[in-house]
N, C-alpha and C positions, 0 to 999 in steps of 0.2 A: 244403417241396416241393410244386409244385402240377404239375395234369394240363394237357398241351398238347393240342389241338385232336384228337390222333393216341392219347392215352389214356395217354400216357408220361410219367414222373414228371419232374419239370423243379425243381432246385434255383433260387431265386427271392427276390428281395423282395416281390414281389407278382403278383398273378393278372395283371394288366395290363401288366408286362413279359415273360409269358408269352404274352401276347394278341399282344404285341408282337414276339415273337420267332416266332410263327407265323406272322403277316404277312409278316417277312422272309423264311421261308421259301417260302411259297406266291410271293413275288416273286422271287425267286432260282429255282426251279425253272421261271417264266414268263421267262426272260431279263430281266425289267424292268428301265428304266435309275434307278426309285427304290429299288431295293435297298438300296445305299449310305446312303443317309438315311434307309432305316429301320433298318438296324440300327445305325445314329448313334442313334435315336428309343428301340432298345431297351435299349443301353447308359447312354442317358439316365435312362432307369426304372428301371435294377439295375446300375450301375458295377460292381457284381464279380460279376457271371452269368459262370458258368462257362462255358455254351453261347454266352452273346453273345461271350466273347473267341476262344474257339475257332473260332466262324463267321468272327471277323473273321480268327482266321489263315488259315482254309482259303480267304478270298476271297483275299488277299495273294497264297497260292501259286497261285490260279487265275489271275489277273489276269498272275502271273510277271515286274510289273514290277521293276526293280532298285531302284529307292527305296522301295518297297513290302517288298520283301523283307530291305532294311536297317534297317527296323522290326519284323522278325517276331521277333525275340529278347524284344524288350520284350512283343509281346503274347501269345507262348507263355509268359512267364514270368506272366503275370498269369492266364491259364488255369492255370496249376500251384497258383499260389497257391491259386484258390478252388477245385481238385478235392478239397482233402481231405473235405471238408462234401459233395460230389456222390454220386448215384450210381455203380451199378457202367458203365452204361451212357456217363454222362456221362465218367467218368474212362478209358473206353476212345477214347473221342473224343480225348479231353486227350493220350492216348496214340499217338493215329495221327495228329495233329497233328505231335508229338514226330519221328515216323520220317518223317515227309513231309517235315518241314521238316529233315530231318537228309539228306535227299538219299532215304532206303529206303521210297519210294513204292510198292514192291510190298511189303513189310512192312507197310504204312499201311493196302492195299485187306485183308491177310489181317484186320487189327483188322476194318475195315468190315464184312469177310462176316459176323466172328465177332459182330459186335454184329445184325447181319439175321438170324442164327440165332438169337436171343433172343426180337428185335425185329424182326420183318417191317415192320413199318407204318413202323419210323425212314425216313424220305423223302431226310434228309440223307446216310446211309450210300450209301443207294440212289444215288443220284444223284452222290456220289461217287466208288466203284466202278466206276459207268458210265461216267463222264469217265474215268478211269484206265486202266481195260481199252480204251477209244478209242483213245487216246493211245500205248498197246503193242502197238495191231493185234491184240488177243488177242479178236475177235469172238465165238469161241466161248464163252468164258467171261462176257462182257457180256452174252450170250445167256442162258448160264445163269444168273446172277444175278439177273437179273429174273423169271426161272420159276422159280425157287427160293421166292419169294414171293408173286408174281400170286396165288395161289391164297387167301394169307391177305387180300385187298383185295377191296372190292366198290365199287360205282360211286355209292354214297350216302358215301362216306368223302373227306374233303377230299383233293386232289391225285390222286384216282383217274385223272383223265384224263392228268394228265402221266406216271403211271408207263405208260398205255398207248401214250405218243408214245416212251417209254425204251423201250418192247418192240418197237414197230414198227421202230426203228433199229435193234435188235439183232438183228431178222428180217431187214432188209434186208441188211446186211454178214456175213450169213451165208449171203445168196442165197436165201431165201427171199420170193423178191419178192410171193407171192398174198395168203400170211399178213399181209407187214408191212403191205400195200396195204389190208389189211382191219383191223389195228389202228390204221393211223394215221387212217383217216376214222373210225374209231371214235373215237379220242381228240379230233379236232376237232370231232365231232357234241356231247360233252360239254363241249369247252371250244374255241370257236374262239380262244382268245388263247393259244395252246400252240406259241409257234414252231419249238419241236424236232421237234415231230407234222408241223408243215408240212415241215419240212426233210427227215422220212425218207421222206414219198411224194414230194418232188422228186428224192431219190435214187434211187428206186425205178422212177420216169421217165426217169431220166438214164441208169440203167444199160440201160433197156429202148428207149432210144435213143424214146423217147415224147414227142418235142421240144413238138409244137403243145398237147399235155395239160398239159405240164409247166407251160409257159408260160401257159396257163389256169389254173392251179391256183394257181401263186404269187403272180398279179396278182391272181383272186378273191379271194385273202384276204392281200393288204396290206393294208387298212384295221386287220387285227388285228395282225399283226406288225410293222408299219411301226414301231409304240411300242415296241421291243423296243430293248435295247441294241445295242453295234457287233455284233451277231449278223446284225441286219437286212443289216449289208452282206453278211455271208455267203449270206444268202436275194439279195438283186440278182445276187449271182457265180455263183447257180447258173440264174438266170435266163439271166444269158449265156451262159454254158454252154447252154443249153437255143436260142438265138440261131446261135451257132457249131455248133450239129447242124445248124441248117438252114440251114447256108452265110452267115446274116446278120451277115456280117463289121462294116459299119457299125454295125448296131444294138449289138451286143456291145461295140464302142469306146465307143459313147453312153451305155451303161451304165456302164462304168469311168469316164469323165469326169464324170460326172452322179448315181452312185449308189454304186457299191463303192469308190471311192478318194476319202479324206477323208484331204484337206491336213493335217489339224489332229492326225491318229489315229497312234499308233504301238505301237497292240497289235499281237501278233504274229500273231493271226487276220488282222487287217485286213491285213497286209505280206504274209501268205503270199498270200491274196485277190488282192491286186494282183498279185504277181509270177508267181503261177500265168495269171493272166488275158494279161497283158502275153506272155507265153511261147508260149500256146498261139494268140495272135492271130499273132506271128513267124511260127511254124510253116505258120499258114496263109496266109502270104506279106503281110500287114498289117507297112505300117512304123508303129510307133507314137510315131516321133518323142522329144522329148525327155523323155517321161512317165518312163522307168527314172529318170532323175536324184533326182526328189523320192522313189522309192519307195530309192535305194543311199543316200540322204544321211540315211535314216531305219535302214535296215541298220546303216548304219556308228556308229550310236551304241548298238548292241546286241550287235555283236562277240563278246562274252565272257562274255554269259547264259548261255549251254548253258542253255536250256530244254528243247527237246526236239529231238533229231536230224530229225524230221520239218519243224521250224522252221527249224533251223540252214541244213539245205539251200535253204530257198527266199530267206534273209537271205544265202545266199552266191550265189545267181543272181543275186539283185537288184545284190550289188555286181561281178560281172562283167559285167553288162549295163551297168550305170552308168559303167563306166570305174574302177572302186577294185579292179585285179584283184591286188594287193598284200595289200590288205585280205583278199580273198578268198581268197587264200592263205594268210593269217595263220588265219583261220575253220577253214580243213583243218587246218592244224596243232594248233589248241585242240583240236577233234573226236578227234583222233589220241592227243592226250596226253590226253584223257578217260579213252579206253577203254571197252570195252562196246559197245553198238549205237554210239553216236557215234562211234568208231574202226573198228568191222568193217563197220558196214554205211553208216552215215552219210558218212562221208569220200570213200569210193569214188564216192558219188554226189555228193557236192558238187562232187568235182574233175572227175568226169564234165562237171557242168555248166559248168563254167570250160571244159572242153576244147571243149565244143560250141558255146560263146561266141565259143571262138578260132575255131572250124573245124577241129579236130581229128576228124574224124569217127569214125577209125579206133579213136583211143585211147577216146572217149566210149561205142563199141560194146564195147570191151575189157573196161572199167572196169563199164560197167552190167549187160552178160552174166554178170560174175562176180558180182553180188549180187541177180540181177533174180529170184533165188527166196527170197530173205530179205528185200527190200525193205518185205513187211509188217510187219515187226519196226518200224520206222521210227515208223508208229502214222499214224492220220486213217485218212480211207477208202478207200472203193475210186476212188471218184469222182475224190478229190484226187491220191491216187496214181497217177491214170493219167498226170500230168504226165510221169512218168519215163518210161513207155512210149511217150508220143509223143516224147519227145526221143529212145528209142532206136530207135523205126521211122523216125525224120527221120534220122538220122546212121545207120543202113545203107542206107538209101535214098541217102543221098549217099554212101556208102563204097564 
């Protein structure tokens, strides 16, 4: 048993293996591209490290890629095999991984919160709970989660700036814009290489229609966040929204072509960025040409994934826009069969997006009006979910 940089016990073969795990966790918090390579380095230093295998499983679930998810049982088995001699904190992480892998993310969140109750410096549990609440549309719980532990942190602790970035985003999503901006700017002062904090303030400025400031904020920090993983595309997406806010459709489309759209990526956030921006451009009267075809082709390969209802709605929109109507309807059928939020909220929204694409404004309005009070449960941010409000307003105008 060795201590990590937060003073927590880690079961490992050597102190070097623990230091490699620390480096991996910091890279994950910073959304850095080398995170996967650092995890490989960690497991090379200790092939049986329980937290190494657990983190690998978490990453597979976060990426929500079918090929990776097919390898998840083997990773979970390795984590469970190593858990016998591990600490209660580490065993709890393995338990959370098992729950999440089994489709019980809410139960996994409960375990992460239990870990944090005894280990408020467990940044992995904190970040995973933050992510889960975000995609549940549970902004209040996301804020409570960080506020419950932030008093146990101080600015000299590794990763403190990242905790402030998380707090900034949670404050923004609960509508506390002044406090969110203060926390986000403080996070950047401590650590300018935090794309999540940059993102939090971009949300504040988007919600307050501060488009000039938003463009300046995002571009001014670009040398820091451009090294991030595919999350950098999402920050360019935010900048494109700012240009749309200023009525600069050409600039937004140029950003789509040059920065937002990655022809080689089929990661779900990237596809959501693409579909959302193209729809917004079309709602403003801009012809996007053949751009939908590439997005639809990618979505067509992920129709059975059932990642998140928020994501599935964007996939359906891409399929419908790309002329793959049968596959779009097939996805809706799959969402209905899934039950829960997928069926109750996701499927009506997806149907509305198909209806809107086919010019049926009355049905679009009927479907979206029926679930608009529950759209928050799809997950995502206020800015992302605003797409559905824009579609509703357009359909109302046409109807």
